[in-house]
C-alpha positions as CSV (number, residue, x, y, z in Angstrom):
1,M,99.0,77.9,113.0
2,L,95.3,77.5,112.1
3,A,95.9,73.8,111.7
4,M,97.2,73.5,115.3
5,Q,94.1,75.5,116.5
6,E,91.9,73.1,114.6
7,M,93.6,70.0,116.1
8,K,93.2,71.5,119.6
9,R,89.5,72.3,118.9
10,V,88.9,68.7,117.8
11,C,90.7,67.4,120.9
12,Q,88.5,69.7,123.1
13,E,85.4,68.4,121.5
14,I,86.5,64.8,122.0
15,K,87.2,65.5,125.7
16,E,83.7,66.9,126.0
17,L,82.1,63.9,124.3
18,L,84.0,61.0,125.8
19,Y,86.1,62.2,128.8
20,P,89.2,60.3,127.7
21,S,92.2,59.5,129.9
22,L,94.6,60.3,127.1
23,V,94.7,61.9,123.6
24,V,97.9,61.5,121.6
25,L,98.7,63.1,118.2
26,Y,100.6,60.3,116.5
27,G,100.6,61.4,112.8
28,K,100.0,64.2,110.5
29,K,100.4,64.7,106.8
30,V,102.0,67.9,105.7
31,N,102.0,69.5,102.2
32,V,105.7,69.7,101.3
33,S,105.5,72.9,99.3
34,S,103.2,74.9,101.7
35,E,104.0,73.1,104.9
36,K,100.3,73.1,105.7
37,I,98.8,70.2,107.6
38,K,96.6,68.1,105.3
39,S,95.3,65.6,107.9
40,F,96.1,64.3,111.4
41,D,95.8,61.1,113.4
42,L,94.7,60.9,117.1
43,C,94.9,58.0,119.5
44,I,92.2,58.2,122.2
45,V,92.4,56.2,125.4
46,V,89.0,56.0,127.1
47,D,86.9,53.6,129.1
48,V,84.0,52.7,126.9
49,E,82.2,49.4,126.4
50,E,81.7,49.9,122.7
51,K,84.7,51.4,120.9
52,L,82.8,51.4,117.6
53,M,80.0,53.4,119.1
54,A,82.5,55.9,120.5
55,E,84.2,56.2,117.1
56,K,80.8,56.8,115.4
57,M,80.0,59.4,118.0
58,I,83.2,61.3,117.3
59,Y,82.9,61.2,113.5
60,S,79.2,62.1,113.5
61,N,79.5,65.0,116.0
62,I,82.8,66.6,115.2
63,E,83.3,68.5,112.0
64,A,86.8,69.7,111.1
65,S,88.3,71.7,108.3
66,I,91.2,69.3,108.3
67,P,90.5,65.6,107.9
68,F,91.4,63.4,110.9
69,N,91.6,59.8,111.8
70,I,91.2,58.2,115.2
71,I,92.2,55.0,116.9
72,I,90.6,54.1,120.2
73,Y,92.0,51.9,123.0
74,T,90.3,51.2,126.3
75,N,92.4,52.0,129.4
76,D,93.0,48.2,129.9
77,E,94.0,47.6,126.3
78,W,96.3,50.6,126.4
79,R,98.1,49.4,129.6
80,E,98.4,45.9,128.2
81,C,99.7,47.0,124.8
82,L,102.3,49.3,126.3
83,N,104.0,46.2,127.7
84,D,104.3,44.7,124.2
85,E,107.2,46.3,122.4
86,G,105.8,45.4,119.0
87,S,102.3,46.8,119.5
88,Y,101.0,49.9,117.7
89,A,100.1,51.4,121.1
90,N,103.7,51.2,122.2
91,F,104.8,52.9,118.9
92,I,102.2,55.7,119.5
93,N,103.3,56.1,123.1
94,K,107.0,56.4,122.1
95,K,106.6,58.6,118.9
96,G,103.4,60.6,119.5
97,T,102.7,63.9,121.3
98,I,100.4,64.0,124.2
99,I,97.7,66.6,123.6
100,Y,95.6,65.8,126.6
101,E,96.1,63.6,129.7
102,K,93.6,63.3,132.5
103,R,95.2,64.2,135.8
């Protein structure tokens, strides 16, 4: 339960930093014996000119009690990759869980 709250808090902070179009939880590592989440992976779709700067902004401004990884796509990249069945974005879109979507 605490892990889910932590993931939601991280997502909220990302929303406040970058105003993304979409945030998708696409992976998490769970301790088999305790069933506690050890880490999680987020895909962030956002319109930025410098994805590396956005990534640095997230990692330098957001502290979490659970380690997390991010992958960033621009809106144009995301739309383009969704049309490619073999793309990682397409996999994330099919298997991930939307945590936030701008309406």
